TIRO-868770 format. One record per residue (C-alpha): y, x negated, z negated. Coordinates in steps of 0.5 Angstrom, whole numbers. Example, Ala and Ser with C-alpha at 12.3 -4.5 7.8 and 13.67 -1.06 7.14 Angstrom:
2
y; x; z
-9; -25; -16
-2; -27; -14
END
This chain:
1242
y; x; z
0; 0; 0
7; -2; 2
11; -4; -4
19; -5; -5
22; -9; -11
29; -8; -14
33; -9; -20
31; -4; -25
36; 2; -27
37; 7; -32
35; 12; -27
28; 9; -27
26; 10; -34
22; 17; -33
18; 13; -28
17; 7; -32
15; 11; -38
10; 15; -34
6; 8; -33
5; 7; -40
4; 15; -41
-4; 14; -42
-5; 12; -49
-10; 6; -48
-5; 3; -43
1; 4; -48
-3; 0; -54
-5; -5; -49
2; -7; -47
4; -6; -55
-1; -12; -56
1; -16; -50
9; -15; -51
10; -13; -58
12; -6; -60
19; -4; -56
24; 1; -59
27; 2; -53
25; 1; -46
33; 3; -44
35; -3; -48
30; -8; -45
33; -6; -38
40; -7; -41
40; -14; -44
35; -17; -39
38; -22; -35
33; -20; -30
29; -13; -30
25; -11; -23
21; -5; -21
16; -3; -16
17; 2; -12
14; 6; -6
18; 5; 1
21; 12; 0
24; 9; -7
21; 16; -10
16; 13; -15
16; 7; -20
9; 3; -18
11; -3; -23
16; -6; -28
18; -13; -31
23; -16; -35
25; -23; -36
29; -26; -42
33; -33; -43
29; -35; -49
22; -32; -53
23; -25; -54
24; -22; -61
17; -21; -63
15; -28; -62
20; -30; -68
18; -23; -72
10; -26; -72
12; -32; -74
16; -30; -80
12; -24; -82
5; -26; -80
0; -25; -75
-3; -19; -79
4; -15; -77
4; -16; -69
4; -9; -68
10; -7; -73
16; -5; -69
22; -10; -69
29; -7; -68
33; -14; -66
35; -14; -59
35; -22; -59
30; -26; -63
33; -32; -68
29; -37; -64
32; -35; -57
39; -36; -60
37; -42; -63
35; -49; -59
29; -46; -57
27; -52; -53
26; -56; -59
23; -51; -62
18; -50; -56
17; -58; -56
15; -58; -63
9; -54; -62
7; -55; -55
6; -60; -50
12; -58; -46
16; -64; -44
18; -61; -38
21; -54; -40
28; -53; -42
33; -48; -43
36; -49; -36
29; -49; -32
25; -43; -36
25; -36; -37
20; -32; -41
16; -26; -39
18; -20; -44
15; -15; -41
10; -13; -35
7; -6; -33
4; -4; -26
-1; 1; -23
-8; -3; -23
-8; -3; -15
-1; -6; -14
-1; -11; -20
-2; -17; -17
2; -16; -11
8; -14; -16
7; -20; -20
7; -24; -14
14; -21; -11
17; -21; -18
16; -28; -19
18; -30; -12
24; -26; -13
26; -30; -20
25; -37; -16
29; -35; -10
35; -32; -13
35; -37; -19
34; -44; -15
34; -48; -22
29; -44; -25
22; -48; -25
18; -45; -30
16; -37; -32
13; -37; -40
9; -32; -43
7; -32; -50
0; -29; -51
-2; -27; -58
-8; -31; -60
-12; -25; -61
-12; -24; -54
-15; -27; -47
-10; -28; -41
-11; -21; -37
-10; -19; -30
-5; -20; -26
-3; -26; -30
-10; -29; -30
-11; -28; -22
-11; -33; -17
-4; -33; -12
-3; -27; -8
-4; -28; 0
-1; -22; 4
-6; -18; 8
-6; -19; 16
-2; -14; 20
-5; -7; 20
-8; -6; 27
-5; -1; 32
-6; 6; 30
-10; 10; 35
-7; 16; 38
-9; 21; 33
-7; 17; 27
-1; 18; 23
4; 12; 22
5; 10; 15
13; 11; 14
16; 4; 13
23; 2; 11
27; -2; 16
27; -8; 12
20; -8; 10
14; -11; 14
7; -13; 12
8; -20; 11
15; -19; 7
15; -16; -1
21; -16; -4
28; -13; -5
30; -8; 0
37; -8; 2
40; -1; 1
47; 1; 0
49; 7; -4
55; 9; -8
55; 4; -13
55; 7; -20
53; 0; -23
52; -7; -20
44; -6; -21
45; -1; -16
46; -7; -11
40; -9; -7
39; -15; -3
33; -17; 1
28; -22; -1
23; -25; 4
17; -28; 2
18; -36; 4
13; -38; 9
9; -32; 9
2; -32; 11
2; -38; 14
5; -42; 9
-1; -40; 4
-6; -41; 9
-8; -48; 7
-10; -46; 0
-16; -42; 2
-21; -41; -4
-17; -46; -8
-11; -42; -9
-8; -43; -16
-8; -38; -22
-1; -35; -24
-1; -37; -31
-4; -43; -34
-4; -45; -41
0; -51; -44
-4; -54; -50
-1; -54; -57
0; -60; -61
-5; -62; -66
-3; -61; -74
1; -54; -73
-2; -50; -78
1; -44; -75
1; -42; -68
-1; -35; -67
1; -36; -59
-2; -39; -53
4; -42; -49
2; -39; -42
6; -42; -36
8; -41; -29
10; -46; -25
15; -46; -19
11; -51; -15
4; -47; -15
7; -40; -13
13; -41; -9
14; -45; -3
20; -50; -4
23; -55; 1
22; -61; 2
28; -66; 5
27; -72; 9
31; -76; 15
32; -72; 21
28; -75; 27
29; -74; 35
22; -70; 35
25; -65; 31
29; -62; 36
24; -58; 39
23; -54; 33
31; -54; 31
33; -51; 38
30; -44; 37
33; -44; 30
40; -46; 32
40; -41; 38
37; -35; 33
43; -36; 28
48; -37; 34
50; -44; 32
49; -47; 39
49; -44; 46
48; -46; 53
45; -52; 56
47; -57; 52
44; -55; 46
38; -59; 46
42; -66; 48
47; -65; 43
42; -64; 37
38; -70; 40
44; -75; 40
45; -73; 33
38; -74; 31
38; -81; 34
45; -83; 33
45; -91; 31
52; -90; 28
52; -91; 20
57; -86; 19
53; -80; 21
46; -78; 18
42; -72; 19
37; -69; 14
31; -64; 15
28; -59; 11
21; -57; 11
17; -52; 9
9; -53; 9
10; -58; 14
15; -54; 18
22; -55; 20
26; -50; 16
33; -53; 16
38; -58; 19
44; -62; 16
49; -67; 19
53; -71; 15
59; -76; 16
63; -81; 11
68; -81; 17
73; -76; 13
81; -76; 14
82; -76; 6
89; -76; 7
90; -70; 11
85; -66; 6
89; -69; 0
96; -66; 3
93; -59; 5
89; -58; -1
90; -59; -8
86; -65; -10
89; -68; -16
84; -66; -21
79; -70; -16
83; -76; -15
85; -74; -8
78; -76; -6
79; -84; -7
76; -89; -12
79; -92; -18
80; -99; -18
77; -103; -24
82; -106; -28
80; -114; -27
81; -113; -19
88; -109; -20
91; -115; -25
88; -121; -20
92; -117; -15
98; -116; -19
99; -124; -19
97; -124; -27
93; -131; -26
98; -135; -22
101; -140; -26
106; -145; -25
104; -151; -22
106; -159; -22
109; -161; -15
110; -168; -17
116; -173; -15
119; -172; -21
119; -164; -20
118; -159; -26
114; -153; -25
116; -148; -20
115; -140; -20
111; -140; -13
114; -133; -11
121; -134; -12
120; -141; -9
117; -139; -3
122; -133; -3
128; -138; -3
126; -143; 2
130; -142; 8
124; -145; 12
119; -140; 10
123; -135; 14
120; -137; 20
114; -135; 24
109; -140; 21
113; -141; 13
107; -146; 11
107; -150; 17
115; -151; 17
115; -153; 10
110; -158; 11
114; -161; 17
120; -161; 13
116; -167; 9
120; -166; 3
118; -165; -5
121; -158; -4
118; -157; 2
111; -159; 0
112; -155; -7
114; -149; -2
108; -150; 2
104; -149; -4
108; -144; -6
107; -140; 0
100; -141; 1
99; -138; -6
104; -132; -4
99; -131; 2
93; -131; -3
96; -126; -7
98; -122; -1
91; -122; 1
89; -120; -5
94; -114; -5
92; -112; 1
85; -112; -1
86; -108; -7
91; -103; -4
84; -102; 1
80; -101; -5
85; -96; -8
85; -92; -2
78; -92; 0
75; -86; 2
70; -83; -4
68; -77; 0
63; -75; 6
63; -68; 9
58; -64; 11
59; -63; 19
54; -58; 21
48; -53; 17
43; -49; 19
38; -46; 15
33; -40; 15
35; -34; 11
29; -34; 7
31; -41; 4
38; -40; 4
38; -41; -4
35; -48; -4
41; -51; 0
43; -55; -5
37; -59; -4
40; -62; 2
46; -64; -2
42; -67; -7
39; -72; -2
45; -73; 1
48; -76; -4
42; -81; -4
45; -83; 3
52; -84; 1
51; -88; -5
58; -91; -5
61; -84; -5
62; -79; -11
64; -73; -7
61; -68; -2
66; -63; 2
65; -58; 7
70; -53; 10
68; -47; 13
73; -41; 17
76; -36; 12
73; -31; 16
66; -33; 14
62; -30; 8
60; -35; 3
53; -38; 3
49; -39; -3
49; -46; -3
57; -46; -4
56; -43; -10
54; -49; -13
61; -52; -10
68; -51; -13
73; -48; -8
80; -52; -8
86; -48; -7
91; -50; -1
97; -54; -3
104; -49; -4
106; -48; 3
101; -51; 7
97; -46; 12
90; -47; 13
84; -43; 17
79; -46; 13
77; -46; 6
75; -53; 2
69; -53; -2
67; -60; -7
62; -62; -11
62; -68; -15
55; -73; -15
55; -71; -23
55; -64; -21
48; -64; -18
45; -66; -24
42; -62; -29
46; -56; -32
51; -58; -38
48; -58; -45
52; -52; -49
52; -52; -57
55; -49; -62
62; -53; -64
63; -57; -70
69; -59; -74
68; -66; -72
69; -64; -65
76; -63; -66
79; -70; -63
75; -68; -57
78; -61; -57
85; -64; -57
83; -68; -51
80; -62; -47
86; -58; -49
91; -63; -47
97; -61; -43
95; -54; -42
100; -48; -43
95; -45; -49
94; -52; -52
97; -50; -59
93; -43; -59
87; -47; -57
87; -52; -63
89; -46; -68
83; -42; -66
78; -47; -66
81; -49; -73
80; -42; -75
72; -41; -73
71; -46; -79
75; -41; -84
71; -35; -87
74; -29; -86
74; -23; -92
68; -20; -89
64; -27; -90
64; -28; -82
69; -33; -79
74; -29; -74
72; -34; -68
66; -37; -66
67; -44; -61
62; -47; -57
62; -54; -53
59; -56; -47
57; -63; -46
55; -68; -40
51; -74; -42
54; -74; -49
61; -73; -47
65; -66; -48
67; -63; -42
68; -56; -44
70; -51; -50
69; -44; -51
72; -39; -56
70; -32; -58
73; -27; -62
70; -22; -66
72; -15; -64
74; -10; -69
77; -4; -64
71; -3; -60
72; 5; -60
79; 4; -57
77; -1; -51
71; 4; -49
75; 10; -50
81; 7; -45
76; 2; -40
70; 5; -36
65; 0; -40
60; 5; -39
60; 3; -31
56; -3; -34
54; -2; -41
50; 3; -45
54; 4; -51
48; 7; -54
45; 1; -54
50; -5; -54
54; -5; -60
61; -9; -60
64; -7; -67
65; -14; -71
61; -18; -66
64; -24; -62
64; -21; -56
71; -22; -54
73; -29; -50
79; -32; -51
79; -39; -49
74; -42; -43
75; -50; -41
71; -53; -37
72; -60; -33
74; -59; -26
68; -63; -24
63; -58; -27
67; -52; -25
61; -49; -21
57; -49; -27
62; -43; -31
56; -38; -30
51; -42; -34
56; -44; -39
57; -36; -40
50; -35; -40
49; -40; -45
55; -38; -50
52; -31; -50
45; -33; -51
47; -37; -57
52; -31; -60
47; -26; -59
50; -22; -54
49; -18; -48
56; -17; -46
62; -21; -46
69; -18; -45
76; -22; -43
82; -18; -44
88; -21; -41
94; -20; -45
100; -23; -46
97; -29; -50
92; -30; -44
97; -30; -39
98; -37; -41
91; -39; -41
91; -40; -33
85; -45; -34
81; -39; -37
83; -34; -32
81; -38; -26
74; -40; -29
72; -33; -30
76; -30; -24
69; -30; -20
64; -29; -26
67; -23; -29
68; -16; -26
75; -12; -27
73; -6; -31
77; 0; -29
81; 5; -33
79; 11; -36
84; 17; -36
86; 20; -42
86; 26; -45
93; 28; -48
93; 31; -55
98; 36; -58
103; 31; -62
98; 25; -61
93; 28; -66
86; 29; -65
83; 33; -70
89; 31; -74
88; 23; -73
93; 20; -69
90; 17; -62
90; 10; -61
96; 7; -57
94; 5; -50
92; -2; -49
97; -5; -44
93; -10; -41
87; -12; -36
80; -12; -38
74; -16; -35
67; -16; -37
60; -19; -35
53; -17; -38
47; -21; -38
44; -17; -32
51; -18; -28
51; -25; -29
45; -26; -24
48; -20; -19
49; -23; -13
57; -23; -12
59; -24; -5
66; -28; -4
70; -26; 1
75; -31; 4
78; -28; 9
86; -28; 9
88; -21; 7
95; -20; 7
98; -13; 5
106; -12; 6
109; -7; 2
108; -5; -6
107; 3; -4
102; 7; -8
98; 7; -2
98; -1; -2
96; -1; -9
91; 3; -8
88; 0; -2
88; -7; -7
85; -3; -13
79; -1; -8
78; -8; -6
79; -12; -13
75; -7; -17
69; -7; -12
64; -10; -17
60; -14; -12
65; -17; -8
70; -22; -10
76; -23; -5
79; -30; -7
85; -30; -1
89; -23; -2
97; -24; -1
102; -18; -3
108; -19; 0
113; -14; -3
121; -14; -5
119; -12; -12
112; -15; -13
107; -10; -16
111; -5; -19
112; -4; -26
116; 2; -26
120; 1; -32
125; 7; -30
120; 12; -28
123; 17; -31
129; 16; -26
125; 18; -20
120; 22; -17
113; 21; -20
108; 22; -15
102; 22; -21
99; 16; -17
100; 10; -22
104; 10; -29
107; 4; -32
101; 4; -37
96; 4; -31
99; -1; -27
99; -6; -33
91; -4; -34
90; -5; -27
92; -12; -27
93; -13; -20
97; -19; -21
91; -23; -23
87; -22; -17
92; -22; -12
97; -27; -10
104; -24; -10
110; -26; -6
117; -23; -8
120; -23; 0
122; -19; 5
119; -20; 12
122; -22; 19
117; -23; 24
110; -21; 25
107; -27; 29
101; -23; 33
99; -30; 37
99; -35; 31
97; -29; 26
103; -30; 21
108; -27; 18
115; -30; 17
119; -28; 11
126; -28; 10
126; -35; 7
123; -38; 13
116; -39; 10
110; -37; 14
104; -33; 11
98; -33; 15
93; -28; 16
86; -26; 18
87; -18; 17
94; -15; 16
96; -9; 13
102; -5; 13
104; 0; 7
111; -1; 6
113; 7; 5
119; 9; 7
126; 10; 3
133; 13; 3
138; 9; 7
145; 12; 8
144; 9; 15
142; 15; 17
149; 18; 16
152; 11; 20
150; 4; 19
158; 3; 18
158; 8; 12
152; 4; 9
156; -2; 8
162; 1; 5
163; -1; -3
160; 4; -7
155; 7; -3
148; 7; -6
141; 9; -4
137; 12; -9
131; 7; -9
128; 3; -15
131; -3; -12
138; -1; -13
137; 3; -19
141; -2; -23
147; -3; -18
149; 5; -18
147; 6; -26
152; 0; -27
157; 3; -22
157; 10; -25
158; 7; -32
165; 5; -31
166; 13; -31
164; 13; -39
170; 14; -43
174; 18; -39
176; 25; -40
175; 31; -36
183; 31; -34
182; 24; -30
180; 22; -24
173; 20; -21
168; 23; -17
160; 22; -16
157; 25; -10
150; 26; -10
148; 27; -3
141; 30; 0
136; 35; 0
130; 31; -4
128; 33; -11
131; 26; -13
138; 29; -12
136; 33; -18
133; 28; -22
139; 23; -22
144; 29; -23
139; 29; -30
140; 22; -31
147; 22; -30
148; 27; -35
144; 24; -40
148; 18; -40
154; 22; -42
158; 23; -35
162; 29; -35
159; 35; -31
166; 36; -27
165; 29; -24
158; 30; -21
158; 33; -14
152; 35; -11
152; 36; -4
146; 39; 0
146; 38; 7
143; 43; 12
135; 44; 11
131; 41; 17
124; 44; 14
123; 52; 13
123; 51; 5
127; 47; 0
124; 41; -4
121; 46; -9
118; 51; -4
119; 56; -9
124; 61; -9
124; 63; -17
123; 55; -19
129; 53; -14
133; 59; -17
132; 57; -24
134; 50; -23
141; 52; -19
142; 57; -25
141; 51; -30
146; 46; -26
151; 52; -26
151; 53; -33
152; 45; -34
158; 46; -30
156; 41; -24
158; 43; -18
154; 44; -12
156; 45; -4
150; 47; 1
150; 46; 8
155; 41; 9
154; 34; 12
158; 28; 12
163; 28; 18
168; 22; 16
170; 18; 10
176; 13; 8
176; 6; 5
180; 2; 1
183; -5; 3
177; -8; 0
172; -3; 4
171; 1; -2
169; 8; -1
176; 13; -3
174; 19; 0
169; 23; 4
170; 29; 9
165; 34; 9
163; 39; 14
160; 46; 13
154; 47; 18
156; 55; 19
163; 56; 20
165; 48; 21
170; 48; 16
172; 41; 13
172; 39; 6
175; 33; 3
173; 30; -3
178; 25; -6
177; 19; -11
170; 18; -10
168; 12; -13
160; 13; -12
156; 16; -7
149; 17; -8
144; 18; -2
138; 21; -2
137; 25; 4
132; 23; 10
127; 17; 9
126; 12; 14
123; 5; 15
126; -1; 12
131; -5; 17
127; -11; 16
120; -8; 16
123; -4; 23
125; -11; 26
118; -14; 25
114; -8; 27
119; -7; 34
119; -15; 35
112; -16; 35
111; -10; 40
107; -5; 36
108; 2; 38
114; 5; 34
116; 12; 35
121; 13; 29
114; 11; 25
109; 6; 26
104; 9; 31
96; 9; 29
90; 12; 31
86; 16; 25
82; 10; 23
89; 7; 21
89; 2; 27
95; 0; 31
94; -3; 38
93; -10; 35
85; -10; 32
87; -15; 27
93; -10; 24
92; -4; 20
97; 1; 17
97; 7; 12
102; 11; 8
109; 15; 10
111; 9; 15
106; 12; 20
105; 17; 24
99; 19; 29
98; 17; 36
101; 23; 41
94; 24; 43
91; 28; 37
97; 33; 39
98; 34; 31
104; 35; 26
100; 32; 20
102; 25; 17
100; 21; 11
106; 23; 8
103; 30; 7
97; 27; 3
96; 24; -3
98; 17; -3
92; 14; -7
87; 17; -3
90; 15; 3
90; 8; 0
82; 9; -2
81; 11; 5
84; 5; 9
80; 1; 4
73; 4; 5
75; 5; 13
76; -3; 13
70; -5; 8
65; -6; 14
69; -12; 16
69; -16; 9
62; -13; 6
56; -16; 9
52; -11; 6
56; -5; 8
54; -6; 15
59; -3; 21
58; 4; 23
60; 6; 30
67; 10; 30
67; 16; 33
73; 16; 38
75; 23; 38
81; 27; 36
78; 30; 29
82; 27; 24
80; 24; 17
79; 29; 12
84; 28; 6
82; 33; 0
86; 30; -6
92; 34; -9
99; 32; -7
103; 32; -14
110; 31; -17
113; 31; -24
120; 31; -25
125; 31; -31
131; 36; -28
138; 38; -30
138; 42; -37
132; 39; -40
127; 42; -35
121; 39; -34
117; 40; -27
110; 39; -25
107; 42; -18
101; 40; -15
98; 43; -9
92; 42; -3
95; 38; 3
99; 42; 8
104; 42; 13
111; 43; 11
111; 49; 16
106; 52; 11
111; 55; 6
109; 58; 0
111; 64; 3
107; 63; 9
101; 62; 5
101; 68; 1
101; 72; 7
95; 69; 9
88; 74; 8
84; 68; 5
90; 66; 0
87; 68; -6
91; 70; -12
97; 67; -17
97; 68; -24
104; 68; -26
108; 68; -33
115; 68; -33
119; 68; -39
125; 65; -42
122; 63; -48
115; 60; -45
118; 58; -38
115; 59; -31
108; 58; -30
104; 59; -24
96; 58; -23
94; 59; -15
87; 61; -15
83; 62; -8
78; 67; -7
72; 64; -9
76; 62; -16
78; 55; -15
84; 53; -17
89; 50; -11
95; 50; -14
99; 50; -20
107; 50; -22
110; 49; -28
118; 49; -30
120; 49; -37
123; 46; -43
117; 44; -46
114; 37; -44
107; 39; -42
101; 34; -41
101; 33; -34
95; 29; -34
91; 34; -37
93; 40; -32
92; 35; -26
84; 35; -28
84; 43; -26
85; 42; -19
78; 44; -16
75; 47; -22
73; 54; -22
77; 58; -27
71; 61; -30
71; 54; -34
77; 56; -37
75; 61; -41
75; 66; -36
82; 65; -34
83; 70; -29
79; 76; -33
83; 74; -40
90; 74; -36
88; 81; -33
87; 83; -40
94; 81; -42
91; 76; -48
95; 70; -45
102; 71; -47
103; 63; -45
99; 58; -41
101; 52; -44
99; 54; -51
92; 57; -48
91; 50; -45
92; 46; -51
87; 50; -56
81; 45; -58
76; 49; -53
80; 46; -47
80; 38; -49
73; 37; -46
75; 40; -39
80; 35; -39
75; 29; -40
74; 24; -35
67; 25; -35
67; 33; -34
67; 34; -27
61; 29; -26
57; 33; -32
58; 40; -28
55; 36; -22
49; 34; -26
48; 40; -29
48; 44; -22
43; 39; -19
38; 40; -25
39; 48; -24
37; 47; -17
31; 43; -18
29; 47; -24
22; 49; -23
22; 55; -29
20; 62; -25
26; 66; -29
31; 61; -27
28; 60; -20
28; 67; -18
36; 68; -20
37; 62; -16
34; 65; -10
38; 72; -11
44; 68; -11
42; 65; -5
41; 71; -1
47; 74; -3
51; 68; -1
47; 68; 6
49; 75; 7
57; 73; 7
59; 79; 2
62; 79; -5
58; 80; -11
61; 87; -14
62; 87; -21
55; 91; -23
51; 86; -19
54; 80; -23
53; 83; -29
46; 84; -28
45; 77; -25
49; 74; -32
44; 78; -36
38; 75; -33
41; 68; -34
42; 70; -41
35; 72; -42
32; 66; -39
28; 62; -43
32; 56; -40
38; 58; -42
37; 54; -49
36; 47; -44
43; 48; -41
46; 50; -48
43; 43; -51
46; 40; -45
53; 43; -46
53; 41; -54
51; 34; -52
57; 33; -47
61; 36; -52
59; 31; -58
60; 25; -53
67; 27; -51
69; 26; -58
75; 31; -57
74; 33; -64
73; 27; -70
70; 32; -74
65; 35; -69
58; 34; -72
END
């Protein structure tokens, strides 16, 4: 039977439990691996746990788990005695596993070649009998493949047992291919990644719930042919390692599976000319060489007599599987100028001090020259003698035949010798200390063993300490490069390649990690020297040796060593606010919080320092400190104190994954069941777990440049950065204001895409290079962007998301340049506020006017802001130009009337249907008066003493952005023209957001402006992800006129004059589809409206099926906007039968009704997923009562008729009488308890 293996997930637990359902199997597993208290805990904390499934992934056929040290049942038996083997243990990590188990093991067993860095332990194995040998073989091969440094898998067999199958079985040999099927035979269903010669991880792509859902293809190296030579002498998987004599108590037999016995490893040798025949097909298969000259090119490399060029070949079972070409002829100077290689001595060798002192002339002493002359300084004498200025100074000095001349000759000779020494030393100083990889080709099945090439390469170039390789930015990172360190380009340098570097010492064994000692203080000071966070590091290191009130130190510290020298430091902090972090960050995407406890555990990473030569061992360093600290999860909060610690942020950037923020429930008065809700944590959080460390994380080096910090651009960046299995190393955001922080959010229209605290927790500035500038040119030929400071930024893909802004140039370009005229945009906020503040202190009789001009909602927000500042209402004039759309910005006559009445009561004057026709300025070109013309009767009104003119009418593209687009010959028709997949006519330039419009071939009025900006950014990222994600294979694009579908609501929140709070969300619709128009359609549904002077105006639109599609609130009470936004798309019956209660007249006020305790679980961020899960369970339920009920509802739905009230009540009675009703009651109770909306809930 064909099997497929993949990482184990929580959803596999029911299938795994079925394997141990039989009592005999359960007791057998218990004897072999101890009594587990939780299979889910084993999956959660194991660095690698695997399941075997059928090709349809519908049945679990086997499960196994590996650990980083001896499983807990081992030290339990040793502590308690062999008679208690069957007792349960509760510890997730054994004491032996957290300690130096290598020393412990070598004390008891003859296991000199087993170390912490090259061994894992089999902690659980169960499988169906028919597949157990194949599964074990595939599982071991998978482990050795994805962890190339592993050489052994150990298992502790209780001494009361004998080694069992499949551990005692001989090496598995795949069966030969199945003979061709007869015509009447049914073919077995096969996955496209599977074959009869392959067992491994299936390459699937699902919606990623957790990293463990990402699967990679694993091929059995060499396949059947590689094992053919073994015959009947195949090795068994596990063999016993002898215990040392004299051990008083050894309750286990140590069984070890060695990599060399079950896994085909590569053998590296020098290339030979005869290898050419084997290499050419491999090169052509990978499209590395094409054409007639391929054979000759390889042959020339292989038979090259040039000492600077070397070739290596990898063999598997006697067959060629890889090739590498290397050279020591490297342009070191160019590399040093382009990349920041200061930490690597700029790839030159150090010169011994004795050679340097000789070269500096320290050995030269004054010499006697005879003829009564005294000692002379030879350099000064030779320099002063005029005869030495000739072409041959020594000959000229001798020809002078004087004592002075002879002395000068001797001095010149010494000077020449010294100069030669200087030249020689300079040559030594500039001696290149690097070789590079020119060409690499290796079969995919053995790509993880590519580092073996590099180890052999260092043996060829004994005089070089560094190996480098450059790869194009558009090429995904190959497995070999995970052992290298990527070097960043120097500031201002443009390059189309990435540089990877590896030091000779980095190829050696893994660094040693141990708990820090107080005697390490001097080493820590040296490691922290010149770091910005030096003081904090030293203080926390000292605190790690001080006891706290609880008796446990606040910090734990660990040292990394190589050859006895300290090369790294890690500082962990005890976490005391675990619930706050789990409430605000979606840690449950990666960690089961029911299993993993954080409180009072040292899980917060504060500092991580590692010598740059060993930076590629960061993952191993993290793995070791987690093992020694006894934790399965590590958190890294990038708070204010972490911003100085650049070293830590750079090291963990790739190894940890960012954690998304969770939507928070807004509680009345900030109290949850009488207890104050924790304040928002204003920082970004990263995380890793034992399992995540071994998940494939693909590095994408493509140069991605995003122009514009709009909500669309931020959402696009968020989607890229928060894809957990991808690491984008080269993203640049170009924006005049950088990543928006929204410090004055209440001063502008809030689209409810990102709040200030959400942007802080998003932390994009930690993952994206931000350039505060504007663009002046897009060079599509050279693929670069010119900035306003004349700098250039190169790109592989360019994404334009600048948005549109208010520009008074829509009135007149000359008018915009007049002093006192301001556009109402965040970048001008400080300027127009300062200009308006000059009017403060004047009484109502003094002159001075502020005109706020426009039809946008921003006009009313700015009016409220000016009034709050203390500006007298009589100095403010609102001018509303004629409408260019069927309705106003409110699209609700009731709301508009209430707002205008509030403005009138405040004493602010409003002019409708007026446009600016002319203006006057002072000699200093400052605005003094404005003439307005009425559209209807053409009458003119002149407004004098105008000091400030605020424009908020028509939004357009920034002039610099427009010039960049126009000069690059991108199609621009008022807005940037794109197709439905965000593409411009340049295949490397994409655009999204309000700056765009669809091509005329679509014959549509829809624009991105009418959709939720955040959803547009996410759709853009999903569309282009295929270019970067090698797992998400590109899908053929349907080039038709059907636009992509956007479903998220369009949201607006604002503070309006008179202290009014305005909230509105609605499904996407065209401006022509006004509220009045929609209400006239037969499929509109109904509006639930409460309008009173006490409670304000509250409208909820429910469609014919009962789903909430729109909500509008206007009132003096501040409402929990985020709570209400979560109601979009929910059925009103979830809201305690909202429509029915409204019709009964028992809801006098929607705000109070939705603030009751019963509503809080509905606002929970997991509620939507919960009801989907319940619905899925209901549809697949096999109970007869509920099954009949579902069939009845389906039949009614097929008829297309609404359910009348009598029939509805009858169906409800059937459901209430169903025996399965208690199941859903239990689910609801469980969710309510999980949501923690009430602290006192049982």
